[in-house]
N, C-alpha and C positions, 0 to 999 in steps of 0.2 A: 408414610414414606419420609426418610431422611433426605430432604431436598438437596442439601449440600453434598452428601455422599453420592446421590444420584447424578448430580451435575459433574462431580469429579469423575465418576465412572463413565459418563457419556463422553467427556473430553478424552479420557484415556482410550476408550474404544475407537473414537474418531482418529486419534493420533496413531494408534497401534495397528488399526485395520482389521482386527478380528476380536471375537469374544475371548478366544483362548489366550491370545497375547495379553489382553487387558486383565484377564483373570490371573495370569502368571505375575503380572506387574503388581497387582493388588493383593496377591496371596490368598485368593478365594477360588471357589469352584466356578466354572463357566456358567452354570445354571443360575448362580447368584447374580452374576453380571447381567444375564438375560432378564431376570425378574426386576432388577433395578431399572433397566431401560424400559421395560413394559410399563412399570409404574409411572415413570417420568412421562412417557408418551400419553398415557391415559390421563394423567394430571393436566398436561398441556392441551390435550385434544388434537394433537397433530402427529404425523409420522415424521420422526427425525432421521431414521436410518432404514435403508432397504437391505434386509439380511437374506443372503442365500447361503447355500452350503459352501460356496467357493470364495465369496467376498462380501464385504460390507461397503455400501456407498451412502453418502449423505444425500438427503432430499434437499430441495431448495430451502425449506424452513430449517432443516438441520444445519446447513451451512451458515445461515444467518445466526442461528442460536449458538453455534460453536464459537463464533467470534465474540459474542457477548459473554459467553461463559468463561472463555479464556481471560477476558479483561476483568471479569468479576473475581476470578481466582487470583490473578496477579494483584489486584487492588487489595484483596483480603490478606494476602501474604505480606504486602507492604504495610498494611495497618497493624498486623500482628508484630512485624519486625520493629515498627516505630515505637511500640509499647515495650516490647521485650528488650530492645537495644538499650533503653534507658539513657539516650543521649550519646551513645558510642559514635565516634567519628568514622566516616568512611575512609578506608585506606587500601593500599595494595595497588596492583597494576590492572588497568582497564584496557582491553583490546577491542577496538571497534572497526567495523568495515562498512563501506557505503559505496554506491555507484559513483563513478568518477565525476560526471558533470554535476549531479545533484550534491555530491559530497563536497566538491570545491566551493559551491555557492551557499549551501544551507547546513552543512555539518561542520566543516573545518573552522569557520569563524566562531562557532559556539564552543569548541573544545577549550580554548584558553579561558573563556568566561566560566565554564564549569569547573575548571581546575582552580580558579580564583576562589570559588565557593568551597572547594574541597581540596585544600593544598596538600593533603597527605596522599592523594591519589595521583599516580603517574599514568599517562595515557599514550597508547599507540593507535594511530589512525591509518587504516589501509583504504585507499581509494582505487577501486577496480570495477570494471563492468562484468568481470567474471563472477559467477555465483559461487562463492567460496563454500567449502564444507566446514561449517563452523566447529563441529565437534572435533573433526580430524585435525584442523589447523589451529585450534585453541582460541577461537574468538568468543568474547563474552556477549556481544550484541552486534547485530547488523541492522542497518537502515535500508529498507527496500521499498521501491516504488512500483505500483502496479499489482495485478492479481498474483497471489501467492500460490505456488504449486502445493499439492498435498504433501505434508511431511510431518515428522515427529517434532518439529520446532514449534514453539509458542510464539504467537504474534499479538501485538498490541497496536491497534490503529491510532496513529498520531494525528492524521489530518486527511482531508479529501484532496484528490488530485484530478483535474479534468483537462482534457485536450481541447484546444480551441484553434480555429483558423484565425490568423492575424496578418495584418499588413500595415504599412505605414500610411498615414493620411495622404502623403504625396502620391503613392502608388494608386490608391483608391480614387483620388481626384483625377488622375490621368487615365485610368483603365476602367473606372466604374466599380461599384460594389455588387458582388454576386448576391442574389436574393434566395437562391436555392442551390443545394450541393451540385445539381446537374450542370449549373452554369460555370463550374470550375474549369471545364474543358476549354473555356474561352480565355483563361488566364494563365500567367506564368506561375506554376506551382513549384515550390522548392521542396524536393523530396529526398528521402534517404535512399542511397544507392545500395546499401548493404542488404544482402538477402537475409541477414540474421535479425533484422529489426523491421517491425511494421510490415510483415509479410502479407498481411491481409489488406493493407492500405489504410486510408483514413476512414474513421468510423463516424456515422451519423444516424440519428433517429429521424425517420421520415414517416408521414402518415401512410396508412395502408392503402393499397390500390386494388380494388375499389375501397374508398374510405369507409371507416367505421368510427363513430364518435368516440373520442378519447383513446383511440388505439393507434399504435405506431409500430414500426419494425426497425431493427438495427441493420444497416447496410454498410458495406465497405466499398470505397472507391479508390482507384489507383490513378490519380491525376498525374499529368505529365507537365514538362516544361523544359526550357533550355538549359537549366542548371540542376544538378543533383550532387550529393556528397554523402560519404559514409559517416561523417561526423556531424552530430546534431548541433554542436556549438557553432560550426561554420554556417549551417542553415539559419541559425538565429541571427548571426552577424549579417548574412546576405539579406535577410528579411529587414533588419534595421536599416540597411543601406538602400532599401526600396526596390530590390530586384524581383520581388514577387510575394506570393502568399505562402505562408508556412503553417503547418499543423503542429503546434508545440504545446507542451505541458504548462499548466498555470504556474507551477513552481518556477518555471524558467522565464515567463513573460509577464507575470502579474505586475512587477515593478515598472516595466516598460508601458503597460497599459495605464497604470495609475499616473505615470508621468506624461502620457499623451504621445509617446514615441511610437506606439503601436495601437492599432484599433482592432478589437475583436469583431469578427463577422460570422454570420450563420449561427449565432448563438442559440436561436430557436431550435436548431437541428443538432446541437451538441449531444454526444453520447453521454450516458450516465457516468459519474465520476468513479474512478477506482481509488485506491488508498495509498497512503504513505505509512509504512509500518516499522515498528521496532520488533525485531525477531531475535529470539535467544533460545538456547537449548533447554529442553525440559529438565528442570531441577526442582527438588523439593524445597530447598532453601536457597533462594537467589541471593547472591552477595549484595551487601548494602550499596556498594559503589555502582552496581548495575541497576538496581532499583532507582537510585537517585538520578542516574543518567537518563533513564527512561522517563521519569517524572519531569526532569528538566526539559527534555525535548517536547513532551506533551504540553508543558506550560508555554514554551516559546512558540511552538507551531500552532497553538490554539489562539494566538493573537493575530487578528486580521492584518494589523499593520506590519507584522513580520514579513508577510508575502509581498506587501506593497513597497518593501524596502525601507520601512520606517524604523 
């Protein structure tokens, strides 16, 4: 089995959603695609895809393997380009998009620094909470936070992101510190009022009832309080002012925690992290400026002091 070809085929099938579409993209018969997948699954000893006559879905192992495969293929393409480019400088126009809140804090400040390293690159940054159609609107790269929907886009995980309950030391001194998520009903919780966000509420991992050693379940609570707002930045500011407990992303509050302005609570019950991703359209040869931008983000976001405001 050609492992690299099998991995490329697996990624193509996962992105295209069918053997036929993948076969068309690779210029081979669907039967060849099927044999490659069979050989890959047999080699790994796990089922990666559930195939029916109508659709193809990823198994849990397949989803995890897909993310690793995409990263490997991107890194391989970057390695090949660094050799074949022979020192060619990045140039041209780079169009980037990112969520408004995250982008203001953790993307926009990096753009001038990236351009200092690559002065022949011009950059347009779009900050919007709307999920843009990258191919239709001509964007080279998007930074996205949270679980990614299935799509034909390629993603590279840049960092982990976790949501935590936080409050000021003064609030906790006055009102006490909750020891279990169920105790949030006794507190002033600062929640999003928009139906478009956090529709399931705040997520926590709690032990099973009846308990089983080492086992837990994911639950969602919708705590209330005297204040809510449709803007997450406002909730952050209210929390810093001591008006209650907020459930915020680590990218937003890590610097406040490091400085002692906010205190994390209920950490033992925090839900598993999701990711911060660089996302870009499927391309055989990714422009050097895009590869360098993604590598730049990975390097910066990989430094713990970056999130602590260092």
